[in-house]
Each structure stands twice: as structure tokens, then as C-alpha cells.
TIPA-334945 format. One record per residue (C-alpha): residue in one letter; x, y, z. Coordinates in Angstrom, 2 decimals, padded with zeros to 5 digits. Example, Ala and Ser with C-alpha at 12.3 -4.5 7.8 and 13.67 -1.06 7.14 Angstrom:
+--------+---------+---------+---------+
| residu |       x |       y |       z |
+--------+---------+---------+---------+
|      A |  012.30 | -004.50 |  007.80 |
|      S |  013.67 | -001.06 |  007.14 |
+--------+---------+---------+---------+
This chain:
+--------+---------+---------+---------+
| residu |       x |       y |       z |
+--------+---------+---------+---------+
|      M |  000.00 |  000.26 |  000.15 |
|      P |  003.19 |  002.44 |  000.50 |
|      N |  002.18 |  003.04 | -003.67 |
|      R | -001.59 |  004.34 | -003.00 |
|      E | -000.13 |  006.91 | -000.07 |
|      A |  003.28 |  008.26 | -002.62 |
|      G | -000.18 |  009.13 | -004.99 |
|      V |  001.07 |  006.06 | -007.31 |
|      E | -001.43 |  004.37 | -009.47 |
|      S | -001.64 |  001.17 | -008.97 |
|      E | -001.30 | -001.29 | -012.22 |
|      T | -002.04 | -004.79 | -013.47 |
|      V |  000.63 | -006.07 | -015.80 |
|      I |  000.12 | -009.08 | -017.65 |
|      A |  003.88 | -009.90 | -019.31 |
|      A |  004.82 | -011.57 | -022.02 |
|      G |  004.90 | -015.25 | -022.23 |
|      V |  001.88 | -015.63 | -019.55 |
|      K | -001.63 | -016.55 | -020.04 |
|      V | -004.69 | -015.64 | -018.49 |
|      E | -007.97 | -017.48 | -019.28 |
|      G | -011.85 | -016.35 | -018.42 |
|      D | -013.37 | -013.59 | -017.23 |
|      F | -010.49 | -010.88 | -015.98 |
|      T | -011.77 | -007.47 | -014.41 |
|      S | -009.51 | -004.76 | -012.40 |
|      Q | -010.62 | -002.00 | -010.86 |
|      G | -007.19 |  000.11 | -011.57 |
|      N | -004.84 |  000.57 | -014.83 |
|      V | -003.95 | -002.51 | -016.73 |
|      L | -000.79 | -003.69 | -019.12 |
|      I | -001.11 | -006.16 | -021.00 |
|      E |  001.83 | -008.04 | -022.76 |
|      G |  000.91 | -011.72 | -022.60 |
|      V | -002.10 | -013.52 | -023.96 |
|      V | -005.51 | -013.11 | -022.76 |
|      E | -008.94 | -015.23 | -023.50 |
|      G | -012.14 | -014.59 | -022.15 |
|      S | -013.28 | -010.83 | -021.47 |
|      L | -011.84 | -008.23 | -019.94 |
|      K | -013.24 | -005.07 | -018.21 |
|      T | -010.99 | -002.06 | -016.61 |
|      E | -012.75 |  000.75 | -014.42 |
|      R | -009.66 |  002.53 | -016.15 |
|      D | -007.37 |  002.26 | -018.64 |
|      L | -005.90 |  000.00 | -021.23 |
|      R | -002.76 | -000.73 | -022.69 |
|      V | -002.19 | -003.58 | -025.01 |
|      G |  001.42 | -004.38 | -026.02 |
|      E |  002.85 | -004.25 | -029.32 |
|      K |  003.24 | -008.45 | -029.26 |
|      A |  000.79 | -009.10 | -027.16 |
|      N | -003.03 | -010.85 | -028.21 |
|      I | -006.44 | -010.84 | -027.02 |
|      N | -009.13 | -013.00 | -027.60 |
|      A | -011.80 | -011.13 | -026.18 |
|      D | -014.50 | -008.31 | -025.46 |
|      V | -012.51 | -005.27 | -024.22 |
|      N | -014.34 | -002.67 | -021.86 |
|      A | -012.05 |  000.11 | -020.35 |
|      T | -012.64 |  004.00 | -019.79 |
|      N | -009.03 |  004.58 | -022.20 |
|      A | -007.21 |  002.59 | -023.75 |
|      V | -004.28 |  002.31 | -026.49 |
|      I | -003.60 | -000.71 | -028.33 |
|      A | -000.20 | -001.46 | -029.76 |
|      G | -001.45 | -005.46 | -030.61 |
|      E | -003.80 | -007.45 | -031.32 |
|      V | -007.16 | -007.86 | -030.15 |
|      H | -010.12 | -010.27 | -031.67 |
|      G | -013.42 | -009.36 | -029.93 |
|      N | -015.75 | -006.41 | -029.17 |
|      M | -014.47 | -003.48 | -028.22 |
|      V | -015.77 | -000.54 | -025.74 |
|      V | -013.78 |  002.41 | -024.73 |
|      S | -016.03 |  004.97 | -023.04 |
|      E | -013.50 |  007.38 | -023.53 |
|      R | -011.02 |  008.03 | -025.87 |
|      L | -009.42 |  004.73 | -027.84 |
|      E | -005.99 |  004.90 | -029.96 |
|      L | -005.14 |  002.32 | -032.30 |
|      E | -001.03 |  002.06 | -032.66 |
|      P |  000.67 |  001.60 | -036.44 |
|      T |  000.82 | -001.92 | -034.61 |
|      A | -002.43 | -002.60 | -033.63 |
|      R | -004.69 | -004.93 | -035.26 |
|      I | -008.76 | -005.06 | -034.02 |
|      S | -010.96 | -007.52 | -035.44 |
|      G | -013.98 | -006.55 | -034.20 |
|      D | -016.39 | -003.64 | -033.52 |
|      I | -015.89 | -000.71 | -031.62 |
|      K | -017.67 |  001.73 | -029.56 |
|      T | -016.18 |  004.30 | -028.63 |
|      K | -016.15 |  008.83 | -027.88 |
|      T | -013.09 |  009.41 | -029.26 |
|      L | -010.45 |  007.32 | -031.46 |
|      V | -007.24 |  008.18 | -032.24 |
|      V | -006.08 |  005.90 | -035.70 |
|      A | -001.97 |  005.69 | -036.47 |
|      S | -001.73 |  005.11 | -040.19 |
|      G | -000.50 |  001.52 | -040.38 |
|      A | -003.58 |  000.14 | -037.83 |
|      E | -005.67 | -002.13 | -039.43 |
|      V | -009.60 | -002.80 | -037.99 |
|      N | -012.31 | -005.11 | -039.04 |
|      G | -015.39 | -004.26 | -037.99 |
|      R | -018.39 | -001.42 | -037.74 |
|      I | -016.65 |  001.71 | -035.34 |
|      I | -019.74 |  003.20 | -033.59 |
|      M | -018.38 |  007.00 | -032.03 |
|      G | -019.84 |  010.30 | -030.06 |
|      A | -020.01 |  010.84 | -026.40 |
|      E | -023.63 |  008.64 | -026.77 |
|      T | -022.13 |  005.68 | -027.00 |
|      A | -020.52 |  005.69 | -023.17 |
|      G | -023.84 |  006.86 | -022.36 |
|      K | -026.92 |  004.45 | -020.48 |
|      N | -029.54 |  005.32 | -022.70 |
|      G | -029.20 |  001.39 | -024.23 |
|      S | -027.14 | -000.51 | -026.84 |
|      V | -026.68 |  001.42 | -030.07 |
|      Q | -028.94 | -001.39 | -031.69 |
|      E | -031.79 | -001.07 | -029.05 |
|      R | -031.53 |  003.18 | -030.07 |
|      I | -032.13 |  002.47 | -033.26 |
|      K | -034.92 |  000.12 | -032.91 |
|      K | -036.99 |  002.85 | -030.74 |
|      A | -036.39 |  005.76 | -033.49 |
|      A | -037.39 |  003.43 | -035.82 |
|      A | -040.64 |  002.43 | -033.63 |
|      K | -041.40 |  006.16 | -033.55 |
|      A | -040.46 |  006.72 | -037.61 |
|      V | -043.47 |  004.27 | -037.82 |
|      E | -045.43 |  005.57 | -035.36 |
|      N | -045.52 |  009.30 | -037.26 |
|      V | -046.25 |  008.03 | -040.78 |
|      P | -050.55 |  008.91 | -041.18 |
|      A | -052.53 |  005.36 | -041.19 |
|      A | -053.60 |  006.84 | -045.74 |
|      E | -049.23 |  006.40 | -046.09 |
|      K | -049.08 |  002.75 | -044.63 |
|      E | -052.19 |  001.13 | -046.09 |
|      K | -050.42 |  001.93 | -049.12 |
|      E | -049.08 | -000.50 | -051.67 |
|      P | -045.48 |  000.11 | -052.59 |
|      A | -044.95 |  001.91 | -055.93 |
|      G | -043.58 | -000.58 | -058.49 |
|      S | -044.95 | -003.41 | -057.31 |
|      F | -044.61 | -006.34 | -058.97 |
|      F | -047.01 | -008.48 | -057.48 |
|      G | -050.57 | -008.25 | -058.21 |
+--------+---------+---------+---------+
């Protein structure tokens, strides 16, 4: 505990050569240099080293990624992808910084609302679509689509 008294934040390190399987949860900063499989959640900052390999859904406040992540990522504030980053999965973040050379294979959703508590993006889209249909006049709902080939 002397580190906390001195104002130094705790950091969990998963070193190169170490493999963690299962649900990994931390309240402090996390540095990954090894392998993580399952799920990874921290309430603070996440750093993923260049040789690290994550096969997990990731949830963090801020993250800097230099290695590989195979899974969906939710980063409530800032996500930074280094030139060696390789992401296979969907990303939700408030702010995204992508260095030249980084690769992302998945959907990216950005903005302040992604970190909000208003439900998932899919839920918000469904609600908006339902509201739009409610606002269409009844006569319009009953019309056949123009150019229908079926009689």
C-alpha cells in the first residue's frame, strides 16, 4: 500500500509469456504484454503491447492498443490505435485516434452517446424506427409500394 499513499496508481501487468483465461476484471490500470482469452474489463486505462494477443471482449475507460484484439471493444472515453494495432471486432468509443498502419475489421461507432446509459445502439435504432412508423399517417401505411410487381 505504500504506492497508494504516495499517489502512484496501481497497475496490473500481464507479462509476455503469460496467458490468462476467463473473465478478467480490474479497478485499476492494466498493461497486457501476453495473452488474454475470455473477457477483459477495467474501470481505468488499458494498454496492449505490440506482441500481445487478446481474444476477448474488451471494456475500458481509455485504451492504447499496439497488439492484436479479436473481440468487440467498448472504450467509454478515448481509444488510440498504434501503427501495429490489429482489431477484429466492433468498436464503440467516444474518441478514436488511428495511426497510419493500424487495421480495423469491424464496425466503428463514435461519439458522446456511445458511452451513455441509454441502452445499446441497436436498441436506440429500434426505438427511433418505431417512433418514425408511429408518425406516418394511417393512409400512407396502407398504400402499396410504388412499382410493385406482385398483384
